[in-house]
Structures are given as C-alpha cells and as structure tokens.
Backbone as a ProteinNet text record, in pm:
[ID]
protein_1_A
[PRIMARY]
MFRIFRGRLFAFSLIEVMVALLVVAIIVAALAPVITKRMQRDIVGKSRISTSCSSLFPEGYCGMCYLNPKSCIVCTKVCSSDEFQNVSECSCVKCSIHHNDSNCTRCNSKYCVQCKQGYYLDSNNRCTICPKGYYCYQDNSGGVNGDGGVSIKKPCPKGYAAPNEGMSACVACSKRGVQGSVAINEGSVNCTLCTNGYYSSSTGSTSCIKCSAGYYSNSGASSCSKCSDKFEHCVECNNSKCTKCEDGYEPSEDGAECKKKGCPDKTVR
[TERTIARY]
9016.6	8971.4	8880.5	8780.8	8684.3	8660.9	8618.6	8578.1	8459	8373	8250.8	8266.9	8235	8240.7	8120.3	8032.9	7910.1	7825.5	7814.9	7725.9	7785	7909.7	7971.9	8082.2	8106.8	8204.6	8335.1	8444.5	8575.5	8668.7	8767.3	8864.9	8990.1	9045.3	9171.9	9283.9	9384	9499.8	9587.5	9665.2	9755.3	9855.7	9896	9993.3	9934.8	9806.6	9741.9	9733.9	9699.3	9689	9824.3	9929.7	10063.4	10110.5	10077.2	10114	10044.9	9916.3	9839.8	9899.5	9932.2	9991.9	10127.1	10202.9	10333	10320.5	10220.9	10197	10161.8	10074.5	10034.9	10155.6	10240.2	10359.5	10454.2	10468.3	10556.2	10503.5	10372	10310.9	10328.6	10303.3	10318.1	10462.1	10556.8	10698.2	10739.1	10680.4	10713.7	10657.3	10537.7	10472.9	10519.8	10578.3	10617.4	10707.6	10813.9	10900.7	10827.2	10736.3	10660.9	10571.5	10500.1	10410.4	10488	10600.4	10682.3	10735.5	10782.1	10837	10730.7	10610.3	10500.9	10464.1	10458.7	10426.1	10533.6	10659	10767.8	10762.3	10730.7	10723	10611.2	10495.9	10384.6	10420.6	10491.4	10530.3	10628.8	10728.4	10827.6	10762.4	10669.8	10601.3	10523.9	10454.5	10378.3	10468.8	10584.2	10674.9	10741	10742.5	10805.4	10716.2	10583.2	10490.4	10479.1	10485.8	10479.2	10408.7	10347.8	10288.1	10376.7	10487	10584.8	10699.8	10680.3	10774.4	10858.4	10848.4	10917.3	11068.3	11121.1	11265.9	11316.3	11234	11272.4	11232.6	11119.7	11068.4	11040.5	11142.8	11132.8	11038.3	11000.6	10910.1	10769.6	10738.1	10609.9	10493.8	10520.4	10412.1	10380.2	10467.4	10445.4	10368.1	10245.9	10162.2	10179	10231.5	10253.5	10370.4	10457.5	10577	10626.9	10715.6	10792.8	10922.5	10961.3	11081.9	11207.8	11204.3	11324.6	11286.1	11313	11382	11290	11346.6	11272.1	11185.2	11053.6	10961.8	10830.3	10783.6	10656.4	10540.3	10432.8	10312.3	10202.8	10184.7	10083.7	10154	10150.5	10215.7	10110.1	10108.8	10009	10067.8	10188.2	10251.5	10181.1	10146.2	10076.3	10178.9	10174	10268.9	10200.4	10277.6	10223.2	10182.5	10110.1	10055.4	10162	10282.6	10389.3	10485.9	10441.2	10525.4	10458.6	10540.7	10493.8	10520.4	10420.3	10437	10498.8	10621.2	10689	10650.5	10551.8	10495.6	10599.6	10676.4	10771.4	10875	10909.5	11003.9	10934.1	10801.7	10719.6	10781.9	10802.2	10863.7	10797.2	10820.5	10768.4	10883.5	10862	10965.1	10905.1	10977.3	10930.9	10905.2	10792.7	10760.8	10870.6	10927.1	11032.6	11155	11177.7	11291	11252.5	11132	11086.6	11083.6	11041.8	11033.6	11143.6	11238.7	11350.3	11299.3	11203.5	11141.5	11114.7	11194.5	11184.5	11053.5	10977.3	10851.5	10729.5	10751.5	10641.1	10601.2	10471.9	10423.2	10328	10282.7	10195.3	10217.8	10218	10249.8	10193.3	10198.4	10175.1	10301.6	10296.2	10417.5	10470.3	10381.4	10422.1	10444.1	10357.7	10359.3	10356	10403.1	10374.8	10235.5	10150.1	10012.7	9981.2	10070.2	10045.7	10177.7	10182.2	10301.1	10273	10378.3	10357.7	10299.1	10244.3	10177.8	10272	10216.8	10296.4	10359.9	10332	10382.6	10265.1	10282.8	10178.7	10241.5	10158.9	10206.6	10204.1	10319.3	10323.1	10285.2	10296.6	10254.2	10338.7	10454.6	10541.8	10530.2	10424.4	10401.9	10518.7	10578.9	10684.3	10631.9	10677.4	10635.2	10712.7	10638.4	10698.1	10649.3	10737	10699.3	10593.9	10499.5	10388.8	10441.7	10404.7	10454.4	10380.2	10434.8	10369.8	10234.1	10138.3	10003.9	9915.6	9970.9	9896.2	9908.4	9814.4	9825.6	9811.9	9888.8	9892.2	9857	9759.5	9708.7	9680.9	9658	9628.4	9477.6	9431.3	9289.8	9277.4	9218.8	9210.6	9079.5	9007.2	8878.5	8889.9	9003.7	9016.2	9155.3	9216	9352	9364.9	9484.4	9512.8	9503.1	9419.1	9400.4	9365.8	9292.4	9249.1	9356.2	9469.9	9579.2	9572.6	9468	9459.6	9434.7	9475.7	9448.7	9556.1	9531.9	9627.2	9661	9764	9804.2	9763.3	9701.3	9641.7	9697.4	9714	9758	9642.2	9611.8	9504.5	9548.7	9500.2	9532.1	9455.7	9515.9	9446.6	9319.1	9208.5	9084.5	9093.5	9001.2	8996.9	8987.6	9060.8	9061.1	9170.9	9248	9355.1	9481.7	9595.9	9723.7	9822.7	9921.4	10029.7	10162	10224.2	10347.2	10471.3	10463.6	10581.5	10554.8	10661.7	10649.4	10620.4	10562.8	10542.1	10431.5	10333.7	10223.9	10110.7	10055.9	9944.1	9811.2	9815	9694.1	9729.4	9633.4	9655.3	9625.1	9686.5	9664.6	9547.3	9455.8	9340.4	9380.8	9341.6	9368.3	9286.3	9335.2	9277	9285.1	9394.7	9414.8	9563.7	9607	9745.2	9847.7	9837.8	9940.2	9919.3	9812.6	9784.8	9646.1	9621.2	9493.3	9473.8	9348.6	9316.4	9370.3	9373.8	9426.7	9326.7	9342.5	9250.2	9327.5	9262	9314.2	9200.5	9212.5	9103.6	9097.2	9212.9	9218	9255.7	9225.6	9271.3	9422.7	9485.4	9628.5	9715.2	9668.3	9746.8	9865.1	9978.8	10098.3	10093.3	10046.7	10037	9901.8	9862.3	9743.2	9781.3	9690.3	9715.4	9650.2	9727.1	9673.7	9572.7	9467.3	9371	9436.2	9407.1	9468.4	9396.6	9451.3	9389.7	9244	9159.4	9017.3	8938.2	9004.9	8938.1	8981.4	8901.5	8934.7	8882.5	8930.9	8881.1	8900.8	8796	8803.4	8768.6	8703.4	8658.6	8766.5	8765.9	8863.2	8835	8939.9	8923.6	8861.4	8896.6	8836.9	8880.5	8786.6	8815.7	8807.3	8761.7	8754.9	8763.5	8816.1	8825.4	8697.5	8659	8535	8570.8	8503.6	8530.9	8471.7	8547.7	8497.7	8377.8	8285	8167.7	8207.2	8119.2	8145.6	8163.3	8264	8291	8387.5	8440.5	8536.8	8659.9	8768.8	8893.2	8966.3	9067.8	9151.2	9289	9386.8	9520.4	9531.7	9640.2	9661.5	9665	9595.5	9594.3	9506.3	9412.5	9325.4	9218.4	9181.6	9074.6	8942.2	8946.4	8824.9	8850.8	8746.4	8760.3	8738.7	8795	8782.9	8709.7	8645.5	8573	8669.7	8633.9	8715.8	8720.1	8607.8	8600.8	8692.2	8727	8819.4	8962.1	8994.5	9128.8	9135.1	9027.8	9021.7	8891.2	8903.2	8783.3	8699.2	8568.6	8470.4	8478.6	8550.7	8565.8	8457.7	8400.5	8295.8	8339.9	8442.4	8497.5	8649.3	8718.7	8864.1	8925.1	9056.8	9131.9	9229.1	9322.8	9408.8	9508.3	9521.3	9622.1	9564.2	9443.4	9388.5	9236.3	9180	9035.3	9000.4	8896.4	8856.2	8724.9	8650.5	8524.4	8495	8458	8430.4	8281.1	8244	8105.4	8069.1	7938.9	7894.2	7955	8004.9	8067.9	8217.3	8268.8	8411.9	8461.9	8588.5	8649	8789.7	8834.6	8967.6	9077.3	9181.9	9299.4	9366.7	9462.2	9527.1	9593.2	9649.4	9713.9	9618.3	9495	9395.1	9418.2	9504.9	9538.5	9433.8	9346	9242.9	9127	9018.8	8902.9	8900.3	8902.5	8900.1	8760.1	8726.9	8595.1	8588.2	8479.9	8464.8	8439	8474	8451.2	8548.9	8534	8624.5	8762.6	8863	8998.2	9015.7	9112.9	9140.2	9171.6	9132.3	9157	9088.6	8978	8902.1	8776.3	8752.3	8635.4	8511.6	8408.5	8287.2	8181.9
3515.2	3617.1	3716.2	3759.2	3849.7	3967.8	4080.8	4198.3	4262.4	4328	4387.7	4538.4	4605.2	4751	4796.9	4875.9	4927.3	4813	4706.7	4597.3	4498.8	4515.4	4425.4	4345.3	4227.9	4135.2	4146	4167.9	4179.2	4079.1	4029.2	3931.6	4004.1	3964.4	4017.9	3945	4017.4	3953.5	3893.4	3798.3	3732.4	3832	3925.1	4025.4	4111.2	4151.7	4233.7	4159.8	4030.2	3949.2	3940.3	3918.5	3905.7	4036.5	4148.3	4278.3	4300.6	4266.7	4284.1	4200.8	4073.8	3985.9	4038.6	4095.9	4150.7	4269.6	4354.5	4469.4	4424.7	4323.6	4270.7	4215.2	4141.1	4081.6	4188.3	4297.3	4406.8	4471.4	4492.1	4554.5	4466.8	4335.4	4241.6	4237.9	4238.6	4235.6	4361.1	4474.9	4600.1	4605.5	4549.5	4554.3	4445.5	4342.3	4227.2	4265.2	4346.8	4381.9	4459.5	4548.6	4628.2	4538.8	4448.2	4357.5	4267.2	4216.1	4127.3	4199.4	4324.2	4401.2	4431.2	4464.4	4493.7	4369.7	4254.6	4129.6	4096.6	4116.4	4088.5	4182.1	4308.5	4406.1	4371.2	4329.7	4290.3	4170.2	4075.1	3954.5	3988.1	4075.3	4114.9	4194.3	4285.9	4367	4281.9	4179.6	4092.7	4012.7	3976.2	3894.8	3976.9	4112.7	4197.8	4219.6	4205.1	4231.8	4109.2	4133.5	4021.6	4064.3	3967.4	3990.7	3935.2	3872.7	3823.2	3923.4	4025.3	4137.8	4141.6	4038.6	4041.8	4047.1	3986.4	3988.9	4127.9	4204.3	4340.9	4443.1	4416.2	4507.1	4426.5	4398.6	4306.9	4351.3	4480.4	4525.2	4469.1	4422.4	4356.5	4447.6	4575.9	4670.1	4677.8	4620.3	4625.4	4501.6	4523.7	4411.4	4373.7	4463.4	4435	4520.3	4461.4	4535.1	4491.4	4573.3	4536.5	4474	4362.6	4293.7	4358.4	4401.3	4456.7	4565.6	4691.5	4738.7	4738.1	4733.8	4727.5	4851.8	4829.3	4941.2	4887.9	4946.3	4903.9	4968.1	4891.3	4941.4	4970	4878.1	4892.3	4888.7	5003.5	5013.8	5041.2	4962.5	4977.8	5044.1	5093.5	5154.9	5285.9	5302.6	5422.9	5523.5	5645.1	5749.7	5849.9	5917.7	6020.7	6143.2	6234.7	6349.9	6441.3	6438.7	6526.6	6452.4	6336.2	6256.7	6234.9	6212.6	6182.8	6035.3	5964.3	5822.6	5808.5	5758.7	5730.3	5588.8	5576.3	5446.2	5356.6	5408.1	5325.4	5260.4	5327.6	5269.9	5213.7	5234.5	5190.3	5237	5368.2	5426.7	5559.7	5609.6	5739.3	5838.7	5956.3	6060.4	6186.6	6250.8	6374.5	6479.8	6550.9	6656	6762	6791.9	6893.4	6850.6	6717.1	6665.6	6651.3	6598.9	6575	6704	6815.1	6943.6	7040.5	6991.9	7075.6	7206.6	7194.2	7310.2	7274.6	7326.6	7289.1	7330.3	7420.2	7467	7397.2	7299.8	7225.3	7110.3	7102.4	6998.7	6898.9	6928.1	6835	6854.5	6744.3	6757.8	6641.7	6656.5	6545	6529.8	6450.4	6424.2	6547.4	6642.9	6759.4	6884.6	6905.2	7032.4	7015	7119.4	7134.2	7195.1	7140.3	7190.3	7254.4	7239.2	7302.5	7334.3	7452.2	7495.9	7498.6	7510.1	7522.2	7658.9	7672.1	7795.7	7914.9	8027.2	8147.9	8156.7	8057.4	8056.8	8034.5	8075.1	8055.3	8006.6	7949.6	7901.6	8015.1	8047.4	8152.9	8094.9	8175.7	8133.5	8019.1	7996.1	7886.8	7764.3	7763.3	7653.6	7634.7	7746.8	7745.5	7810.7	7761.6	7818.1	7946.5	8056.6	8188.1	8243.9	8308.1	8360.4	8469.6	8470	8565.6	8707	8804.5	8941.9	9014.4	9125.1	9208	9256.5	9264.4	9308.8	9195.7	9074.7	8957.9	8843.5	8750.7	8627.5	8509.7	8404.6	8288.9	8164.6	8091	7978.3	7859.4	7743.6	7621.2	7603.8	7590.3	7563.6	7415.9	7338	7193.9	7147.4	7239.8	7203.6	7146.1	7165.6	7117.5	7072.5	7134.4	7097.2	7075.9	7055.8	7032	6882.6	6844.5	6703.9	6616.9	6675.3	6599.4	6573.4	6637.7	6612.5	6706.8	6691.7	6768.1	6916.2	6997.4	7140	7219.8	7349.2	7439.5	7551.5	7627.9	7741.2	7870.1	7958.7	8079	8203.3	8310.4	8440.9	8538.7	8607.9	8706.9	8830.5	8949.9	9071	9071.4	9130.1	9141.2	9223	9180.6	9258.5	9388	9476.9	9601.8	9569.8	9643.9	9620.2	9526.7	9472	9377.6	9418.5	9371.1	9407.3	9292.1	9291.3	9192	9266.6	9295	9374.9	9299.2	9166.3	9086.1	8995.4	8948.8	8849	8711.7	8624.5	8487	8468.5	8557.1	8545.2	8460.5	8372.2	8287.8	8344.1	8448.3	8516.3	8661.1	8749.1	8892.3	8926.2	9032.5	9079.1	9176.4	9154.9	9243.7	9374.5	9485.1	9615.1	9628.7	9712.9	9728.2	9598.4	9523	9397.6	9365.4	9297.7	9250	9362.8	9458	9562.5	9675.4	9671.3	9781.4	9838.4	9862	9919.3	10056.5	10087.6	10217.4	10237.5	10131.1	10140.9	10084.4	10124.1	10082.1	10053.7	9983.3	9964.4	9996.5	10107	10154.5	10075.5	10035.3	9970.7	9823.5	9748.5	9610.2	9608.4	9499.9	9484.5	9576.8	9615.4	9704.9	9631.1	9699.3	9642.4	9665	9781.8	9813.7	9876.1	9865.1	9935	10079.7	10171.4	10313.4	10356.4	10422.3	10467.4	10578.9	10576.8	10686.4	10810.4	10927.1	11051.7	11102.1	11210.3	11270.8	11304.7	11273.9	11305.6	11195.8	11088.6	10974.8	10845.8	10740	10613.8	10497.2	10379.8	10257.8	10143.3	10070.2	9964.2	9826.3	9820.8	9690.5	9621.8	9489.1	9410.1	9422.9	9443.6	9456.4	9588.3	9694.7	9825.8	9880.3	9947.4	10007.2	10159.8	10216.6	10362.7	10404.5	10525.4	10581	10658.2	10655.4	10721.3	10846.4	10957.2	11082.7	11078	11130.3	11135.3	11230.5	11196.9	11282.7	11410.3	11512.9	11638.5	11610.7	11671.5	11650	11536.5	11478.7	11368.6	11397.9	11333.8	11352.2	11217.5	11211.2	11090.4	11127.2	11045.9	11059.4	10973.3	10988.5	10909	10760.2	10680.4	10536.1	10489.9	10573.1	10536.8	10436.6	10349.1	10253.6	10299.8	10414.3	10473.3	10620.9	10693.3	10836	10856.6	10963.1	10995.8	11128.6	11145.7	11269.4	11385.5	11499.4	11619.2	11658.1	11639	11678.6	11592.7	11473	11389.7	11443.7	11510.9	11566.5	11712.2	11786.2	11928.7	11952.3	11981.9	12001.7	12116.4	12094.6	12191.7	12211.4	12124.9	12138	12058.2	12119.6	12050.1	12018.8	12086.8	12057.7	12073	11978.7	11984	11900.8	11910.6	11816.2	11744.8	11673.1	11593.9	11677.5	11808.9	11891.2	12007.7	12051.8	12165.5	12168.7	12241.4	12261	12380.6	12366.1	12473.6	12540	12473	12530.1	12475.8	12567.4	12527.6	12538.1	12486.7	12498	12645.4	12671.8	12808.8	12855.4	12976.9	13033.3	13010.7	12934.7	12909	12940.6	12967.4	12992.6	12932.5	12891.4	12830.3	12930.9	12884.5	12968.7	12993.3	13083.8	13118.2	12997.8	12912.4	12794.9	12675.4	12693.2	12586.9	12471.8	12491.7	12383.3	12365.2	12463.7	12453.3	12545.3	12526.4	12614.6	12703.6	12833.7	12928.6	12985.9	13010.6	13067	13209.9	13243.4	13378.4	13474	13601.7	13701.5	13815.5	13917.3	14031.9	13990.4	14049.4	14020.8	14060	14002.8	14034.9	14184.3	14237.6	14377.9	14475.2	14431	14520.2	14567.1	14701	14757.5	14721.2	14674.6	14635.2	14739.2
3560.8	3656	3585.8	3657.2	3595.9	3687.8	3624.7	3700.9	3632.5	3709.4	3657.4	3657.5	3548.3	3537.3	3458.1	3525.5	3462.2	3405.8	3489.6	3450.8	3353.9	3317.4	3220.4	3287	3243.9	3298.4	3220.7	3296.5	3234.1	3296.8	3225.3	3276.1	3321.9	3447.7	3496.1	3425.4	3392.2	3329	3436.9	3403.7	3497.5	3554.7	3473.7	3518.2	3630.6	3616.1	3718.1	3850.9	3844.1	3966.1	4034.6	3956.9	4013.8	4077.6	4013	4068.6	4202.3	4213.1	4337.4	4449.7	4415.3	4517.6	4562.9	4473.7	4506.9	4602.6	4577.6	4665.2	4806.3	4814.6	4945.9	5019.4	4947.4	5008.5	5061.8	4986.5	5030.1	5158.5	5164.7	5283.4	5405.9	5388.7	5500.7	5550.5	5455.3	5492.1	5568.9	5531.6	5598.4	5740	5761.4	5892.2	5986.6	5935.6	6018	6134.8	6115.5	6229	6338.5	6295.8	6392.6	6476.8	6409.9	6480.7	6575.4	6526.9	6609.2	6732.6	6715.3	6825.8	6930.4	6885.1	6979.1	7059.1	6994.6	7063.2	7166.6	7129.3	7222.6	7343.1	7317.8	7426	7523.6	7471.8	7557.2	7643.1	7581.8	7655.3	7766.9	7734.5	7833.5	7945.6	7907.9	8007.4	8104.9	8054.1	8142.9	8233.3	8184.8	8266.1	8375.8	8363.7	8463.9	8585.1	8571.8	8681.5	8770.5	8902.6	8996.5	9124.6	9192	9323.5	9435.2	9396.4	9494	9501.6	9582.6	9586.1	9712.4	9796.1	9925.4	9911.3	9805.6	9787.7	9752.1	9684.1	9645.9	9752.3	9820.3	9923	10049.6	10128.5	10242.4	10353.4	10358.1	10464.2	10446.6	10327.5	10304.1	10270.7	10241.4	10210.3	10061.3	9977.1	9832.7	9788.4	9734.5	9693.2	9548.2	9466	9324	9277	9194	9154.1	9017.3	8962.9	8845.2	8895.6	8833.7	8878.6	8824.7	8699.5	8638.2	8537.7	8565.3	8684.9	8807.3	8925.4	9050.7	9067.5	9085.3	9104.4	9159.2	9270.1	9328.8	9253.7	9239.1	9171.2	9273.1	9368.5	9473.3	9609.4	9680.2	9810.8	9917.7	10023.5	10129.9	10254.5	10246.4	10362.2	10397.1	10524.8	10570.3	10621.5	10567.4	10606.2	10699.2	10779.4	10867.6	10785.9	10849.6	10777.8	10719.7	10776.3	10725.5	10634.2	10580.9	10492.4	10356.6	10257.1	10122.1	10092.1	10038.3	10005.1	9866.8	9862.3	9736.2	9695.1	9606	9571.4	9504.8	9410.9	9336.2	9427.3	9537.2	9632.1	9755.4	9763.5	9877	10008.4	10015.4	10134	10165.7	10285.6	10328.3	10336.9	10281.1	10281.1	10341.8	10432.8	10493.7	10385.6	10397.6	10300.2	10297.1	10413.3	10419.3	10338.3	10330.8	10252.8	10105.5	10081.4	9943.9	9863	9926.9	9856.4	9898.3	9978.1	10022.3	10082.5	10173.7	10236.6	10382.6	10472	10613.6	10678	10614.7	10672	10612.8	10524.2	10462.4	10554.6	10587.7	10679	10613.3	10492.2	10419.7	10270.5	10193.9	10051.5	9971.9	9838.8	9747.6	9663.7	9559.6	9481.9	9409.8	9378.4	9300	9384.2	9484.5	9554.5	9706.5	9774.6	9916.3	9924.8	10011.6	10019	10154.2	10252.7	10381.9	10450.9	10514.3	10586.5	10736	10814.3	10957.8	10989	11109.4	11149.4	11133.2	11085.8	11066	10929.4	10842.6	10705.2	10609.9	10483.4	10383.6	10253.2	10166.1	10036.3	9935.8	9878.1	9777.1	9640.3	9535.7	9401.9	9346.5	9406.1	9362.5	9453.8	9535	9630	9725.3	9764.6	9863.9	9992.2	10106.3	10234.4	10261	10278.8	10299.5	10432.3	10507.9	10637.7	10624.1	10716.5	10712	10735.5	10652.9	10671.1	10784	10827.5	10929.3	10877.2	10968	10929.5	10880.4	10871.9	10823.9	10924.4	10916	10992.6	10897.1	10921.9	10833.8	10914.9	10868.6	10945.6	10854.9	10915.3	10842	10829.9	10708.7	10682.6	10647.7	10735.5	10715.8	10653	10590.8	10532.3	10391.8	10326.6	10188.6	10157.5	10057.7	10020.2	9871.1	9825.5	9684.6	9656.7	9561.6	9524.4	9645.3	9741.8	9856.5	9960.7	9949.7	10042.4	10162.7	10242.4	10366.3	10344.1	10442.6	10438	10367.9	10362.1	10297.9	10395	10364.7	10446.9	10377.3	10454.4	10396.6	10464.7	10386.3	10436.5	10426	10538.1	10537.5	10615.2	10573	10649.3	10780.7	10882.5	11011.1	10991.7	11051.1	11038.1	11118.1	11095.5	11171.7	11320.3	11398.7	11542.8	11588.9	11493.7	11525.8	11450.7	11499.5	11437.1	11450.6	11360	11364	11356.6	11471	11472.1	11428.7	11420.3	11386.9	11267.3	11204.2	11099.1	11160.4	11079.9	11124	11225.1	11226.5	11323.8	11265	11347.6	11305.5	11354	11437.5	11484.6	11512.8	11491.8	11516.3	11662.3	11710.8	11847.6	11848.4	11941.9	11951.8	12016.6	11958	12017.4	12146.4	12240.3	12374.2	12452.4	12429.8	12502.1	12505.7	12610.5	12622.3	12610.9	12697.9	12702.1	12603.3	12526.1	12432.4	12464.2	12595.7	12638.2	12574.8	12545.9	12488.2	12350.2	12270.6	12134.5	12034.8	11909.6	11805.1	11676.6	11585.5	11449.3	11354.6	11285.8	11199.5	11069.2	11015.7	10884.2	10894.7	10789.2	10778.8	10755.2	10794.8	10770.2	10853	10970.8	11056.8	11117.5	11121.4	11183.6	11334.3	11375.9	11518.8	11549.9	11676.9	11723.4	11754.5	11731.4	11754.4	11885.5	11972.8	12100.9	12080.6	12159.8	12157.4	12219	12165.1	12213	12338.2	12397.3	12516.6	12490.1	12586	12571.6	12504.6	12466.5	12402.4	12472.5	12454.1	12518	12433.3	12466.9	12404.7	12503.7	12531.3	12632.1	12578.3	12462.1	12410.6	12328.8	12332.4	12255.8	12106.3	12028.5	11884.1	11843.5	11915.2	11887.5	11752.3	11685.8	11555.7	11559.2	11671.9	11681.5	11828.1	11849.8	11985.2	12016.7	12142.9	12186.9	12266.6	12235.7	12305.9	12445.4	12543.4	12680.8	12689.8	12773.5	12792.9	12865.3	12860.6	12930.4	13079.2	13137.5	13279.8	13304.9	13197.9	13210.2	13124.2	13157.2	13083.1	13073.6	12985.9	12976.2	12925.3	12961.6	12905.8	12780.4	12707.4	12585.9	12619.8	12540.8	12561.2	12674.6	12714.9	12827	12783	12878.3	12851.3	12911.7	12980.2	13036.8	13066.6	13098.5	13131.5	13282.3	13333.2	13476.5	13493.2	13609.6	13636.6	13655.6	13598.4	13617.5	13765.4	13836.1	13977.2	14064.3	14016.4	14093.5	14086.2	13979.4	13962.2	14006.6	13975.8	14011.7	14089.8	14212.3	14297.1	14242.1	14239	14188.9	14036.7	13967.4	13821.7	13749.7	13644.3	13567.9	13424.4	13374.1	13241.5	13246.9	13181.9	13187.3	13075.8	13063.4	12982.3	13074.8	13022.7	13111.1	13191.1	13157.2	13226.6	13306.8	13275.9	13350.1	13343.9	13441	13444	13355.1	13277.8	13186.4	13228.5	13318	13365.1	13504.2	13593.2	13731.2	13762.1	13879.2	13924.9	13942.8	13950.5	13977.7	14109.9	14108.8	14228.3	14231.3	14130.2	14122.3	13979.9	13972.5	13842.9	13838.4	13717.4	13708.3	13739.1	13802.3	13823.4	13689	13688.6	13562.6	13495.8	13575.8	13517.2	13504.7	13551	13540.6	13635	13731.4	13823	13932.2	13951.4	14054.9	14022.9	14099.1	14089	14213.9	14191.2	14303	14319.5	14447.6	14474.8	14427	14363.2	14314.1	14432.9	14420.5	14524.3	14511.6	14599.5	14595.2	14641.1	14583.7	14628	14774.1	14840.3	14979.3	14994.8	15109.8	15145.7	15049.7	14989.9	14901.6	14974.6	14970.7	15037.7	14957.3	15030.6	14961.5	14979.4
[MASK]
+++++++++++++++++++++++++++++++++++++++++++++++++++++++++++++++++++++++++++++++++++++++++++++++++++++++++++++++++++++++++++++++++++++++++++++++++++++++++++++++++++++++++++++++++++++++++++++++++++++++++++++++++++++++++++++++++++++++++++++++++++++++++++++++++++++++++++++

C-alpha cells in the first residue's frame, strides 16, 4: 500500500490498513439497527394504507384509510354549515358539540369561527352574548382559514341604541315607541328624549332641534305646535304658558291666556 505526501510516495503498513477496516466495521455495525428499523417502519407504514375502507367505514365516504389503527385519510362526506368534519372518523360533528359551545354555529377543527345572531367571538374564540349598547352580527364575507363568516361586535352608531343584551341590530331613535328621542354618542344603551321646546322626527336622530318662535313642544315631541293653537292670540310660549301675545293683548298673570289690553272695568276714561 502506498500514500503520497508532498509529492512523495509512502507505503501504508499492514497495521494501518487493518485499523481502518476495523473502524469501518464498527461504524457499519452501529448503524445497522437504525437502518433496519427505518426500513421495517416504512414497510409497515405502507402496508397500513388502503383504499378498501368499506369494512372500517361502511357508509362509503372514506376513500383512503389506515387499517391499523383505524383512521380515515380521505373523507368525502359533506357536512352542513353548522358541523365540523372529523376526517379521521369520516363523520360530521355539530360545532356546538365539538367546541362545547351551544351558541357556536360554524367552526373548524381548532376554533369556533361564527356564533348565532346576538353573540360575538371573544379573545378565546368563545361565543359571548352581546352587551348593552352594542350589536353583534354575522359577517359572511370572510372567516378564519376560509371557514365561512365570523361574528362581530360593534357599538351602536350615533342615533341608535341597544337597551338589551344579545341584540343583533340597534334601535333607531325617533322610531318604534321612542319618538322625539336622540342618541348623541356611539354605544348608547338608550335613546334620550328631547326636552320641552325641542323635537326630533327623523330616524336615527343625533340631536334635538329647537322649536321656532311661535311654536312649542312637550318632552319627547316629534314636532312642534303653534302657540296660537294652545293660547289664542299668543305669539310666543312654552309648553305650559304664553309668554307674549299679539299686539293689543297681554298674557294673564298665570300665562294661561292672552287678555285684551285696555282700562280696567268701571274706570273713568
């Protein structure tokens, strides 16, 4: 045996060759169990996969499966929108059961992604009832990992209110029994009635409007009325009395009417 070092030829000793062969033999012996185990595992793994799964999944929706232990790989079963597809068992499970949340209506394997109306998804992906002053609705434009829509919580906009929990839409002020009311701020729990001398008639009102001169209103009014309709000959008033009368008339002491001006009775002129 020969070896070259710096351009010169050297002979390997028999001892060196034997030592090298011994090292190689030791390495091969050490790796043999690992290689054998990996080959056996690959062979067993391939033998577990099958396309004849009817005996394990008689409904016929499993196209490929592991034989032992039983587990579906490809499941063609179509689940409804409120169900989660359990591929390994090739079955459909209600989202409310899968996530132990009775208000969950859409989900994936990890999370609930949509709640029923009046609920929203909190930071823990749990369905929580919508608080007062907010409305919670289903947004079907997106979703988590493509799994349909999500549930969103938003404060009621100005002009609207949510007096109860679990509301999916806010109530418009000056509508449905709350005539003459407004909501100045977002997230209002209730609409606020307009005070005397002010009114509001439009849906979703955000401010009360002052009655024009010669008109009056009671609290919560949706319109103003003429002072002259309540107090004859009156040109300015509030909801309880006349404060100014037509020329030739003056308000009575209690403001309940307009009296004609002139000399008192039995007065010499």
